[in-house]
N, CA and C atoms as an extended XYZ file, in Angstrom:
210
Properties=species:S:1:pos:R:3:atomname:S:1:resname:S:1:resid:I:1 pbc="F F F"
N         0.805       -1.282        0.066 N   UNK     1
C         0.042       -0.041        0.061 CA  UNK     1
C         0.809        1.272        0.009 C   UNK     1
N         0.459        2.224       -0.742 N   UNK     2
C         1.062        3.567       -0.732 CA  UNK     2
C         0.763        4.289        0.527 C   UNK     2
N         1.935        4.870        1.118 N   UNK     3
C         1.763        5.757        2.401 CA  UNK     3
C         1.096        6.946        1.975 C   UNK     3
N         0.193        7.433        2.841 N   UNK     4
C        -0.457        8.733        2.761 CA  UNK     4
C        -1.567        8.709        1.671 C   UNK     4
N        -1.887        7.671        1.225 N   UNK     5
C        -3.114        7.684        0.234 CA  UNK     5
C        -4.424        7.037        0.940 C   UNK     5
N        -4.169        6.057        1.807 N   UNK     6
C        -5.390        5.322        2.345 CA  UNK     6
C        -5.622        5.879        3.855 C   UNK     6
N        -7.003        5.908        3.996 N   UNK     7
C        -7.461        6.412        5.315 CA  UNK     7
C        -7.014        5.560        6.641 C   UNK     7
N        -7.096        5.959        7.726 N   UNK     8
C        -6.760        5.267        8.893 CA  UNK     8
C        -8.119        4.265        9.095 C   UNK     8
N        -7.642        3.031        9.550 N   UNK     9
C        -8.690        1.992        9.769 CA  UNK     9
C        -8.403        1.475       11.235 C   UNK     9
N        -9.567        1.531       11.902 N   UNK    10
C        -9.360        1.213       13.445 CA  UNK    10
C       -10.782        0.577       13.613 C   UNK    10
N       -10.794        0.016       14.942 N   UNK    11
C       -11.914       -0.623       15.643 CA  UNK    11
C       -12.993        0.458       15.785 C   UNK    11
N       -14.240        0.163       15.340 N   UNK    12
C       -15.256        1.094       15.396 CA  UNK    12
C       -16.413        0.453       16.275 C   UNK    12
N       -17.076        1.340       17.100 N   UNK    13
C       -18.259        0.872       17.800 CA  UNK    13
C       -19.567        1.400       17.103 C   UNK    13
N       -20.455        0.291       16.828 N   UNK    14
C       -21.666        0.528       16.114 CA  UNK    14
C       -22.787        0.492       17.213 C   UNK    14
N       -23.560        1.511       17.292 N   UNK    15
C       -24.718        1.726       18.242 CA  UNK    15
C       -25.980        1.580       17.435 C   UNK    15
N       -27.033        0.898       17.955 N   UNK    16
C       -28.268        1.014       17.419 CA  UNK    16
C       -29.133        1.901       18.284 C   UNK    16
N       -29.747        2.844       17.649 N   UNK    17
C       -30.571        3.890       18.075 CA  UNK    17
C       -31.914        3.281       18.681 C   UNK    17
N       -32.426        2.209       18.060 N   UNK    18
C       -33.814        1.652       18.342 CA  UNK    18
C       -33.769        0.794       19.703 C   UNK    18
N       -32.743        0.055       19.825 N   UNK    19
C       -32.785       -0.954       21.016 CA  UNK    19
C       -31.509       -0.565       21.897 C   UNK    19
N       -30.516        0.138       21.401 N   UNK    20
C       -29.390        0.422       22.331 CA  UNK    20
C       -28.289       -0.572       22.232 C   UNK    20
N       -28.405       -1.629       21.343 N   UNK    21
C       -27.393       -2.720       21.220 CA  UNK    21
C       -26.077       -2.265       20.633 C   UNK    21
N       -24.903       -2.514       21.117 N   UNK    22
C       -23.709       -2.038       20.649 CA  UNK    22
C       -22.830       -3.278       20.165 C   UNK    22
N       -21.970       -3.249       19.067 N   UNK    23
C       -20.856       -4.147       18.835 CA  UNK    23
C       -19.894       -3.400       18.156 C   UNK    23
N       -18.620       -4.064       17.929 N   UNK    24
C       -17.548       -3.412       17.408 CA  UNK    24
C       -17.208       -4.168       15.899 C   UNK    24
N       -16.781       -3.417       15.107 N   UNK    25
C       -16.239       -3.788       13.761 CA  UNK    25
C       -15.149       -2.732       13.299 C   UNK    25
N       -14.630       -2.985       12.155 N   UNK    26
C       -13.609       -2.131       11.708 CA  UNK    26
C       -14.239       -1.227       10.717 C   UNK    26
N       -13.721        0.122       10.726 N   UNK    27
C       -14.135        1.193        9.910 CA  UNK    27
C       -12.949        2.351        9.822 C   UNK    27
N       -13.336        3.125        8.949 N   UNK    28
C       -12.487        4.312        8.846 CA  UNK    28
C       -13.122        5.413        9.936 C   UNK    28
N       -14.386        5.239       10.343 N   UNK    29
C       -14.998        6.001       11.284 CA  UNK    29
C       -14.768        5.468       12.659 C   UNK    29
N       -14.841        6.242       13.808 N   UNK    30
C       -14.606        5.877       15.035 CA  UNK    30
C       -15.905        5.453       15.717 C   UNK    30
N       -17.145        5.958       15.220 N   UNK    31
C       -18.435        5.682       15.792 CA  UNK    31
C       -19.394        5.589       14.770 C   UNK    31
N       -20.398        4.571       14.731 N   UNK    32
C       -21.481        4.572       13.708 CA  UNK    32
C       -22.715        4.499       14.517 C   UNK    32
N       -23.626        5.160       14.151 N   UNK    33
C       -25.034        4.982       14.798 CA  UNK    33
C       -25.887        4.536       13.565 C   UNK    33
N       -26.731        3.329       13.961 N   UNK    34
C       -27.707        2.962       12.986 CA  UNK    34
C       -29.229        2.946       13.602 C   UNK    34
N       -30.028        3.009       12.634 N   UNK    35
C       -31.563        3.052       13.006 CA  UNK    35
C       -31.850        1.670       13.604 C   UNK    35
N       -31.528        0.627       12.832 N   UNK    36
C       -32.078       -0.726       13.197 CA  UNK    36
C       -30.922       -1.781       13.028 C   UNK    36
N       -30.759       -2.723       13.954 N   UNK    37
C       -29.842       -3.672       13.815 CA  UNK    37
C       -30.431       -5.072       13.657 C   UNK    37
N       -29.485       -5.951       13.686 N   UNK    38
C       -30.032       -7.397       13.502 CA  UNK    38
C       -30.766       -7.938       14.792 C   UNK    38
N       -30.401       -7.210       16.048 N   UNK    39
C       -31.070       -7.566       17.323 CA  UNK    39
C       -32.458       -6.948       17.376 C   UNK    39
N       -32.972       -5.963       16.586 N   UNK    40
C       -34.262       -5.307       16.669 CA  UNK    40
C       -35.149       -5.461       15.387 C   UNK    40
N       -34.423       -5.813       14.317 N   UNK    41
C       -35.106       -5.714       12.981 CA  UNK    41
C       -36.158       -6.826       13.005 C   UNK    41
N       -37.368       -6.559       12.514 N   UNK    42
C       -38.388       -7.510       12.465 CA  UNK    42
C       -38.160       -8.709       11.636 C   UNK    42
N       -37.255       -8.561       10.536 N   UNK    43
C       -37.088       -9.796        9.730 CA  UNK    43
C       -36.151      -10.832       10.517 C   UNK    43
N       -35.311      -10.417       11.454 N   UNK    44
C       -34.384      -11.256       12.102 CA  UNK    44
C       -34.982      -11.820       13.376 C   UNK    44
N       -35.894      -10.951       14.072 N   UNK    45
C       -36.535      -11.278       15.165 CA  UNK    45
C       -37.744      -12.014       15.121 C   UNK    45
N       -38.502      -11.880       13.986 N   UNK    46
C       -39.818      -12.479       13.770 CA  UNK    46
C       -40.950      -11.742       14.460 C   UNK    46
N       -40.559      -10.487       14.982 N   UNK    47
C       -41.640       -9.737       15.641 CA  UNK    47
C       -42.003       -8.512       14.706 C   UNK    47
N       -43.269       -8.390       14.374 N   UNK    48
C       -43.523       -7.392       13.597 CA  UNK    48
C       -44.038       -6.183       14.370 C   UNK    48
N       -43.335       -5.014       14.096 N   UNK    49
C       -43.738       -3.707       14.757 CA  UNK    49
C       -44.121       -2.815       13.588 C   UNK    49
N       -45.183       -2.114       13.701 N   UNK    50
C       -45.838       -1.085       12.824 CA  UNK    50
C       -45.194        0.242       13.201 C   UNK    50
N       -44.434        0.740       12.312 N   UNK    51
C       -43.729        2.050       12.437 CA  UNK    51
C       -44.838        3.087       12.064 C   UNK    51
N       -45.373        2.910       10.774 N   UNK    52
C       -46.361        3.859       10.387 CA  UNK    52
C       -47.773        3.201       10.630 C   UNK    52
N       -48.575        3.676       11.381 N   UNK    53
C       -49.836        3.151       11.960 CA  UNK    53
C       -50.831        3.259       10.776 C   UNK    53
N       -50.919        4.245       10.153 N   UNK    54
C       -51.810        4.549        8.977 CA  UNK    54
C       -51.356        4.754        7.800 C   UNK    54
N       -52.003        4.265        6.703 N   UNK    55
C       -51.485        4.601        5.109 CA  UNK    55
C       -52.254        5.668        4.690 C   UNK    55
N       -52.054        6.036        3.518 N   UNK    56
C       -52.698        7.208        2.915 CA  UNK    56
C       -54.090        6.986        2.585 C   UNK    56
N       -54.412        5.799        2.158 N   UNK    57
C       -55.854        5.437        1.961 CA  UNK    57
C       -56.739        5.499        3.262 C   UNK    57
N       -56.123        4.922        4.485 N   UNK    58
C       -56.869        4.869        5.505 CA  UNK    58
C       -56.984        6.352        6.153 C   UNK    58
N       -55.946        7.180        5.944 N   UNK    59
C       -56.177        8.599        6.499 CA  UNK    59
C       -57.239        9.483        5.659 C   UNK    59
N       -57.205        9.184        4.292 N   UNK    60
C       -58.203        9.707        3.343 CA  UNK    60
C       -59.608        9.384        3.731 C   UNK    60
N       -59.798        7.974        3.907 N   UNK    61
C       -61.120        7.531        4.254 CA  UNK    61
C       -61.655        8.071        5.580 C   UNK    61
N       -60.704        8.118        6.679 N   UNK    62
C       -61.114        8.620        7.866 CA  UNK    62
C       -61.437       10.126        7.900 C   UNK    62
N       -60.625       10.845        6.968 N   UNK    63
C       -60.762       12.219        6.905 CA  UNK    63
C       -62.236       12.685        6.275 C   UNK    63
N       -62.639       11.958        5.303 N   UNK    64
C       -63.871       12.213        4.771 CA  UNK    64
C       -65.034       11.313        5.122 C   UNK    64
N       -64.806       10.421        6.091 N   UNK    65
C       -65.825        9.622        6.778 CA  UNK    65
C       -66.314        8.522        5.788 C   UNK    65
N       -65.463        8.006        4.960 N   UNK    66
C       -65.930        6.894        3.924 CA  UNK    66
C       -65.963        5.500        4.657 C   UNK    66
N       -65.280        5.256        5.802 N   UNK    67
C       -65.284        3.988        6.478 CA  UNK    67
C       -66.350        3.923        7.347 C   UNK    67
N       -67.076        4.792        7.816 N   UNK    68
C       -68.186        4.766        8.722 CA  UNK    68
C       -69.372        3.931        8.194 C   UNK    68
N       -69.845        2.989        8.859 N   UNK    69
C       -71.010        2.253        8.577 CA  UNK    69
C       -72.382        2.852        8.824 C   UNK    69
N       -73.308        2.786        7.781 N   UNK    70
C       -74.520        3.626        7.926 CA  UNK    70
C       -75.605        2.627        8.327 C   UNK    70
């Protein structure tokens, strides 16, 4: 490797904002913060969490009263 061309590579701490899980990896950054990790992601845990409770259609129907039974 040429000297002075490549960035410094060191041990890095990755922190999950959602669950607070931390682990170490190698990176050019000293600290990384992620939204979801394998510890709290629904695909890996098998638990489904709804981040967005309503979709556009549901909000539209509720706004104009189209879901109400007569």
